[in-house]
N, C-alpha and C positions, 0 to 999 in steps of 0.2 A: 504495501499500501504507499503513496504516494502524493504527496501534496504539494500543492504548486501554487505560486501567489508572482505578479511581476507589477512593480510599482515603478513612478517615475521620480528621476534625481534633476533637481537641478541646480542651476550655476551658484545659488545662494549656499548649497552645503559646504561650499569652501571653509566654511567656520565653521564648521561640526566637528567634535571632537573624537576622535577613536576612542573608543570605548574598552577596546582591551590590551593591554599593554602585550605589544608582539614585536619582534626583531625589526618586520617589514611595515607593518601596519602605517605608524606613525612618523614615515618618512616623506618631509615635505619638499618635495624635488624645485631646482628653481622654476620660479616662476616665468613662462613663456613672455619674449617680445612682445609688448602688445601693440600688434598691426592692425588687429580687429578683435579676435577673441580677449576678453579680459582674463585677466589671473584668475579671478575666483573662478571662471567657469574652467579652467582648466585644473585648479585645485580642486573642485567639485569632482571633476571626473576622477583625478587621481584619486581620493579618499577614497569613491565605490572599488575603483580597482583595490588598492593595497586591502580594504578592507576583507575582500573575494579572496586575495590571494594569500595572506599573510600567514607565514612559511607556520608556526606554529600549530597553526588548527589545519594544515593540508599535508603534513608530512607525518609517515610512519618508519619504526626502525623495526628493519628485519633482519633475518639470518640465511644464509644459504647453507648447501651440507656442508662445507668445512666450518661452520658458526663466526662465518666474517660477519662481523656488521653491515646492513644496507641500507641507505634513506631511499623510502620510495615519498614521491611527490606528486600530489594527485591534481596537477593544475594543468589544462590544457587550452590550445587557444585555436579558437576557429578564423579564418581568412587572417590571421596575427598571430605573433609570436607574444606569449604572457609575457616575457621579460620588458618585451617595448611596446605593450600595447596603446598605452597610453601616446606615445608618441605617434603610433600610425593611424588610431584615432583621431586624433587632432589635427595630424595631416590633411585625413580626408575632409576633415569639416571645414578646415580652409581650402582646400582645393574647391569646394563647391560652394564658399562663401556663407554658408549656412552654420555660424559658428554660435546662436544665440539661444536661447529660449532651454529646453532641456536637453541635458546634455549626456544624458545614459538611461537606460532602464535598466533596472535591476531586479532579475528575477529570483526565486525559490523554490526546491524542490524538493522537500523532507521525506524520509520513507521511515517506516514504521521500525520501533526499537527490536534489534535483534532479525530482522528481517532482511539485510542485504549485507555485502562483507564492503570494505572499499574499495576494492578494484569494479564490483558490479555495479556500486554505484554512482564510481566516475563514470564508467564506460555506459550506463546509461543516460547520466547527464549531457556526454557529450553528442551521442546518438541525438538525443532530444534538439539539443543546439542547432546540430546540422539540418536538422529534420525542418524547425521552425524558422530560422532565421541564416543557415546557412547559403543562401544561392547570390544573400544583395549586401549581407552584415559582417561586420567583424564581431565576434564574440568571444568571450575569455569565462571559461568551464573551470570551476575549483569545488574541488571536494573537502567537506569541513569536518574534520575527525576529532575534535575537541571535546564535543560531551558523549560520555560512556553511553557507547549503547545505542547511540543517536547519530546517524550519517545525514546530512543533509548538503544538497549542491548549491551554489552559487551562480548567478551568470548575468554578467557586465554586457550589454547590449550595446554598439554602436548608434545614436540616432540616424546616422547619414548612411546612406548606401556607397559603398565603394565600387558600383557599377555606373551606374546613374544620378546620386546625389538625391535622390527620394528620401523623404523623412519619415521615419518611423514613428507611427503614430499607434500605440495604444487602444484597443478596442474590447466590446466585449465578447466579438466574434474571439479575437486573439486570445481573451481567457481561456474561454472552451478549448476552443485548440490545444492548445496549450496542456491542460488537465487529459483531455480526449488523448491526444500523443502519448503522454506520460500513462495514464492508464492500459496503453497499448502496448508499451515498452516492460511496464510491469509486469504484464499476462505473458508477454513474449520471454521474462527472466523467473516466470515462476513465482512472482510475488503476490500479497494481495492488495486488490482494487476494490475501492468504496461504490459499489454500485450507485447509488443514487446522492451525489453528493448534494449538500446545500451548499447554495452560493452565496453568499456573505458579501459586505462590501472591501472593496479591498482597501487596504491600509495604507496612510500615506506614510512615505520615507520617513518622515520626520518626526509624525509619533511613533513608527518602529524603533528609530532608533533612540527617543526618549524610553520607549519601554525599555530597550536592552539595556541605558544605561540609568533605568532605577530612579527617574524623574518623572514627577507626576504631571499628567495632561488634562487635560479637561474631559474627555473621556475616561481616563483612569477614577478621576475622583467621581467620578456619578458610576462607574461600576462596585469604588469602597463604597459608597451612600448606600448603594441596592442590596449588596451583600448585606449590610449594618442592618438594613430596613426587614429583609427576611431574616435574619436571626434575632432578631425581636420580635416577632409575630406570629400566630398563632392562625391566624385568618387572613383573609388578602382585603378585609378591610381594613384591617390593623395594620397592614403592608402600605397599603395606601396612605393612611393617616402617618405612618412615620415619613414618610416620603413630603409630603403635605410640612408636617411639619420641620423637616428641613430644609423647608422655603422653594419646593419642586413645584411649577407647573407639569400639571398630569393632564396627558389623553390618552386614553384607550380607545383602539380599534383594532384591525388584524394585528398589529404592534402598538408597543407602550413606547410612547414618548416621552420624556424628560425635558423640559427645559429648566435651568439654572438660572435663579437673580441675576439679572442684570445682562442675560443673555438674548440675542434676538432670536439664534437659531436652538430649537431642541435637537435630541439623539434619537435616535430610534434603538429600541435595547435590543430585541434582536438581530436586526440587521448590521449591527457596528459590534455588538457584544457577540453574537453567535447564539446557538438553537437552547444553549443553558440557560437562556434570558430573556425567551420568549414567556407569555403568559400561563401555558401551560405547562413548561419547566416550571418556571416561579409556584404556581399554585403546588406543585409534587414537592417542590424541596421546602415549603411551608408545612405540608403535610406529614413528614416523613419526619418534625423535630418534635420530640416528646415535650421539651417544654422553652421556653421564650428565654432567649439570654439575656441576663439583668445589664444595664449598664453598671461597671463597676465605679464605685464608690470609694477613694482612698481614705484610710483609718484616717482618725485625726492624730496629729504631732504634738508630743510632750514638749514641753519648754520648762528651760528650769530658770526660775526667777532669781536673780541677785538683787536683794536688798530688802526692803520692807514698804509694803502698800502703804501703810499707814500713815509713812510719811511721804509719800510722793504729794506733792505738788497737786491742788484741785483747783479745777477751773470753779470762779467765784465772778460774783455780781452781775451785771446783766447778761454776761454769756453764759453763765451759767441759769439766768433763768431760762435766756434764748431755749439751749436744750432740754428745760425741760419741758416748756411747751412742745417743743417739738416730737417728744417720746411721747407726751398725751394725746398729740394730734397723729400719733399713728406715722409721721415722717420716718421715724428712726423705727424698726420692727423690733417690738417688744422680745418675740424670738424667733430667731433665723432656723429657718429649715434647709438645710442644703441642697441645693440643686443644680446637678452638673447643667451647664449649658452647651451644646454642641456649638462649634465654628464654623460660621455658613460657610456655604461654598463660594463666593464674590469675595471673602474675608481670608479662603485659607487659599487663594490664587493671587491674591495682593500680600500673602505672607512670603510668595513664592516670588514675588517680583522683588518683593521687600530685601529679600535674601541677596536675590542677585546683587541691588542696591549697595544694599551694606555691605558683602564682599569687593565691591568694585571701590567703596570709599575707604575699605582696611586698604585695599591694595595700593591704595595713593597716597593713605596717610604712612602705611608701614615704610615706602620708599620715598616719601618727601616728594613725592613728584607735584609741581606748581602749573608748569606751560605744557604745551603741545610736544613740546620740543623734546621735555624730559621724558614724555611720554611715550615718544617715538622711539627715545636712545633705551629706554628700559627693556621696552619689547621686540628690539633689535637684537639685545643681547641676551635675553630669556631666549627667545629663538638659536642663536649661536649655542647657547648652551647647552641646550634641547636638543639641538642637531649632532653637538660631539659629542653627548650623551648615549643617543640613539646607535651612533657608530659606534662607541665602544661596547656598548650591549650586543650589537650585531658581532663583532669579533669576538665577547664571550659566547654567542650560540654558537659561532662557527666552530671554535675550540671546543665545544660542548658536544660537537658531534665528531671529533675524530678517536681514531679507533683506540690512542693511548687514553684519552677521559673516558671513553666508553666501556670499557675494563678495568679502570678505578671506580669504586664508588664513593669515597670518600673525597677524589678530585670531583667528581659531580657533584657532590651538596655542596661542596665551598663555591664553585663556580655556579651555581641556583642561587647561594645567599648574596653573591656579588650582583645577580642578573636583577635580585629582588631590589636592591638598592638604589641600581641605575632606574629601574622602573616604576620607583615610586617618587625619585626624583624627577622623573621625565614626566609623570602623571602630574606633579607639580607644578611644572614651568609651561606645559600644554594648558593649563587651566590659566595659568598667570598672563601668556598669550590671549587665550579668549576674551581676559577680563579687558585687555588693554584694548581690541577691536570694540569689544561692546560700549568702553566708557566714549 
């Protein structure tokens, strides 16, 4: 069984931070001279290629009959070389003068756990790419092995044809063609197939990357609220009551549409989150519960008083009289019953935005940046240090794959520890570069 999807990659993704620390995916190639194609478009194309072909996810160590370690890499190119794919794709765009808009399409093919080995998964992915795009477009095919027992292929498709310069635009038909051809290949190789797949809305690339980076999005906040409402409900009526208490506008038809306060557009649950969030599935989840989940109430904290309350300074005069009447009139509650208040959806989004602004302000304060020139200089320095760290980490990865180190477990652990140190620092520097760009 293999599930598929494909989405567009725009030039604005040049600022996207690659979320996993690997030797190849964070490389920041020199930006092309700006004839027509903007540097951010070139970088956006580079980012998605580097994510697809990153070494740690696409390599596997095996041994031959004599026990010699062999490194297998599951990256291939259709109508291009994987090592120079970025250059070749940009050259085609420049040749036909189509350098703006969507820079690439990022496809995905995921196999059921334990069904396929790396060789089979890559072979299926390569055949799929040749069938769908091989006649006119350049494609990079990479099989990721990083998740235990879960193989998946990534496809990076150039939007401009090297044959006639016609731009590729994904349609609904393309999605079904991709799934149908994938199913045919799975049957050919004896893998299972979903006979009646449910078509959902294709996920936007930015939302997908935010999900991979564990960053909250509008849809993820809605999903969390729906899950909370289900856990706190024993009936469908209670479920909708809890959602209304959270501030959502609700429209129920074939699908449930929720609109958060301050948002112009709502989101359909089943369409965006899958069949587990259809009205029938939500009803089943509610009925399956034996009791609703209670809101967590923290225990009151005990504090130690140093001193004597009798000797504490008391309020006197007109202010004391004012407080007395406020108490009698109920302005000051006589008995406080603690009731937890849920942070609203709009407030949570504001908190996310405020955190970004706080991080930017801390960066400026920590490095005493007062002018645009200082900001540019700091960003340049951070990029230089980051690139130097990437090169050093690459050297460590190459050393890790040598026969000498592969046969020495202690050396492997030492090198891996050094790689972890470099990865941590590179992650910090990459975030600083992104903050500088956002400022």
